[in-house]
N, C-alpha and C positions, 0 to 999 in steps of 0.2 A: 165823225164823218163829216166831210164837207164837200158840198157841190157835186160835180160831175165825176170825182175821184171814186165814188161809189162803184162805178162800172155800170150802174143802171140808168145812167143818163138823167138823173133827178137830183132835186136839191131838198134839203131837209125841211120839214115843217116844224113849226113850234112844238115843243115836247107836250104830251098830254099828262098833266099833273093830277088829273082827277082819279077817281076810283072805278070808273067805268071799264068794262072789259076790254081788252085790246081789240082794235079794229081788225076785221077779217076780210080782205077784199077777194081772197082766193083760197088756196088749199090750206094755208095756216094762219093763225092768229100772228099779228106783228108784234111779238114778244118773244123772250127767250123760250125755246121749246123744250118739252120733256122727250125722253127717248121714244115713248109710246107714240107721241105726236109726230116725230120724224118717221117712225116706221110706217104709221097709217097715212101719212102725206105722200111717202114715198110709193106706196101701193097705189094711191090714186093717181100719181103722175104716170106710172107705168100702164095703169088702165086707160087713161086718156090718150096716151101716145104709143100704145103698144104696137102698132104696125110700123113704127120707126125704132123706138129703143128696143123692143122685143126682137125685131128682125136683126138689128145690128148686134145684139147679144148673141143670138143663136148663131149668126154668121161667124163671130169670132170663136165661139166654142168649137164650131164645125171645123174651121181652118186649123184651129190648135190641134184637134184630134186627128185631123188628117195629116198634119206635119208629123206627128209622133207615128202613126201608121205608115207614112211614106218612108220615114228614115229606117224603121224596122223592115219594111218590105224590101228596100233597096239592099239591105244587109241579109236577106233571106232570114230574118230572125223573128217573124212574127209567131211562128210555133215556139220558138225558144221563150219569147215573152210570155206566152201563154202558160208553158210549163213552169216558168219561174214564178209567175203569180200564183199558180196553183200550190207550189211547194211553199211559198211564203205564207199563204192562207193556212196551210196545214202545219205551220210552225217549223217548217224545215229550213233549208239554205236561204240566208237573208242577204247574201252578198250579191251586189247589182252589177250584172255585166255591163261592160263598157258601152256597148251600142244601145242597151236600153236606158242607161243613164243619159247618153247623149240625146235620145229621142224624146225622154221626158223633159230634159233640160230646155230644149228648143221649143217644145211645146209650152212649157211653163213661162218662158220668156214672152213668146207671143201672146199668151193669155194675159200676162201683166200689162203689156203694151196695149193691148186692145181694151181692157178693163179702164186704164187711166184715160185713153182716148174717150170711151163711152161716158166717164164721169163728166168730161168737158162738155160733150155733147148734151147730156143731160141737163148740165146747168142752164143751157139756153132755155129749154122747156120749162124748167122750174122757175126761172126768171119771169116768165110770162104768167104761168099758173099761180105764182104768189100774188101777182097783181090782179088775178082774175081776168087775164085778157086771153084772147084766142092766139094761137102761135102765128098765124098769118105768115108774113115774109121774115119774121124775126130771125128764124133758123138761118136763112140765107144771108141776111145782113150781118148777123153777128159773127158768123164764121168765115165769111168771104175773105176777110182781111187777116184771119187769125189761124188759118190751118196750119201754117208753117210753124207757129210758136206752139200749137197744140201738139203737133207731131213731135216737135223737139223735146217738149216737156214729157210726153208719153214715152218716147225712146230712152230719156235720161233716167226717168224714175224706173222703168222696167229694168234697164241695165243695173242700176244702183242696188234695187231690191233683189235682182237676181244674184249679183255678186254677195250681197249680205246674206241671203238664203244659203249660199254655198258654204258661208263661213259659220256654220252651226245655227242657221235659222233665225236666231234672235236679232242679229244685226239688220236682216232683211225686214223683219217685222217692224223694227223701229224706224228704218228709213221710210217705210210705207206710211206710217202713222205721222211722221214729220212732213212728208211731202205730199199727203193725200189731197191737199186742197190746192196743188199747183195748177192742176188743169182748169178748174174753174176760175182761178186768178187770170191765167193766160187768156181764158175766152172773155170773161166778163170785165176785166180791166185792162185788157190789151197789153198785158205784161209780157216781156221777153223771158227766156229761160231762167236767167240768173234771177231776175226780179221775182219771178213766179216761184221759185223754190225758197228764196228768202222769205218772202211774204207768207208762204204756206208755213214755214217753220214758225213765224210769229203768230199767225192766226191759231195754229193748232196747240199752242201752249196752254195747258191747263184742260184742254179738251180730248186729249189723246186716248184717254180712257174710254170715253164714250165711242170714239171712232173705232176703237179696237173691238168694243162689244157689238157695235152695229155690223162691222165687217165680219166678226165670228159668227154672229147670228145667221147672217145671209149665206156665208159659206156652209156652215153646218146643215142649214136647211136645204140648200141646193143638193149637197153631197148625199144626204139622207134620201131626199126624193128621187135623185139620179139613181141610188143603189135599189131602192124598192121598185121604181119602174124598170129598171134594167132587169132584175129578177123576173118580174112578170113577163116581160117580152122575151127573155131567154128561155123561159119555161116552154115556149112554143118552138125553140129552136135548140133543142137538146143535142141534136147531132150535127149542129153547124160547125164549120171548120174554124180554125182560129181566126183567119182573115175575116170571115163573115162575123164572128162574135166581136171582134174589135170594132168593125165598122158599125155594127148595131149599137154597140156600146158608145160610140161617138155620136151617132144620130140621137140617141136617148138623151146623152149629156146635152147636146144642143137644144133639144126641146125643153128641158128643164132650165137651161141658161137663159132661154127667152123670158123666162120670169125672174129667176134668182139673180142673175148678173145685172139685168135692168133694174131690178129693185135695189141692189146694192149701189149701183151707180146714182140712182135718183136719191137715195137716202143720203149718200156723201154729197151730193149737190146741194140738197136741203140743209146739210150740216154746214156747208160754206155760208149760207144765208144766216143760219142760226148763230155761227160764231161772230158774224159781222153785226148782227142785231145786238149781241152781247157786248161787243167791244166798241163798236163805232156808231151806235145808235142808228143803225140802217133802218129799222122799222119805221122811224119817222119819215125818212126820205121815201120809203116805199108807199107809206100812206099818202104823202103829197103826189107821187107819181099816179097812184090809183085814182086820184080825184083830179087829174089833169089829163089833157090829151097829148101829153109830152111822150114820146116814144121811149121805151125802156131798153131798146136794142141798137142804139146807135153808138 
C-alpha cells in the first residue's frame, strides 16, 4: 500500500517489527482480524451510529416490504398470498403464482440495492471509528463526490446478484461474494463502477469464505429474530386481515433490520479494512494517520 491510494488520505508508517501488541486507536487492532473481532467491532459501529445506520437499514427494509405489499395489493392478491403461504407451511402446493413471484422479486432486488448502498455508507463510519475519530463532517465530505459511483455500484451488484439468484441461486451468491467490496472501494478509493468491481474481485480472493460466513450469520440471526418477534406480535392480532398481517410483518422486519442489516453492512465494511490490512499493509498507514491531524476522509 502506497501513499494516498489507500483511500484514507494517509501515508504508511515504517513497519512495526517488534513483538508488541498491534496498536488500537479505534474499534479494531491494526492487524489481521479474527471473525469474532469483526463481529464485535461491527456491533460497536452499529451502536455508535445507530441513529444513522439503523434508521437507513430500517427504511430500506420497510420500503422493500411495501413494494411487495403494493404489487400484491394492486393485483388484489394479498389474500391469495396469505393462502399460498399457509399451504406452503402446511406442506401443500409449492407452485409460486406469477404475481407473488413478481412481488417477491422486486422486493428482493430493492433489498439488494439498499444493502450494497448501506455497506458503502457504513464504510465512512468505519473509516473514522478505526482511527478513533468522531465522524464530524467526514460523512458529508466522503460521499459528496461519490454518490453517483456508489449508486451505480449498488444498482449493478443488485442486478447481477438478482439475475444470478434466478439462475439456481448459487451464481447470485458467488457474484455477491466477489463484488461485496465494490461499495467500500467506490466510496473510500473514489473508484468508478468498473474499477470498483474489478478491485473487489481482487480483494476478496481468498477471503470469500469468511464473507459468506459473516453474511450468513447476520441473515440467519435477522430472520430468526424477525420470525420470533413476528409470532409474538401476531399473537395479539389473531383475527387480523391478510393486509394487516402483511403490513405488521413488514414493520416487524424493519425493526429487526435496524439492527441486523446495519450489523451486516458494518461487518462487511470492516472486512474491507481487514482485507487491505492483510494484503496492502493498510494497518501501518492507519496508525500513521491516527497519530497525525491529517484528515482520513478527503
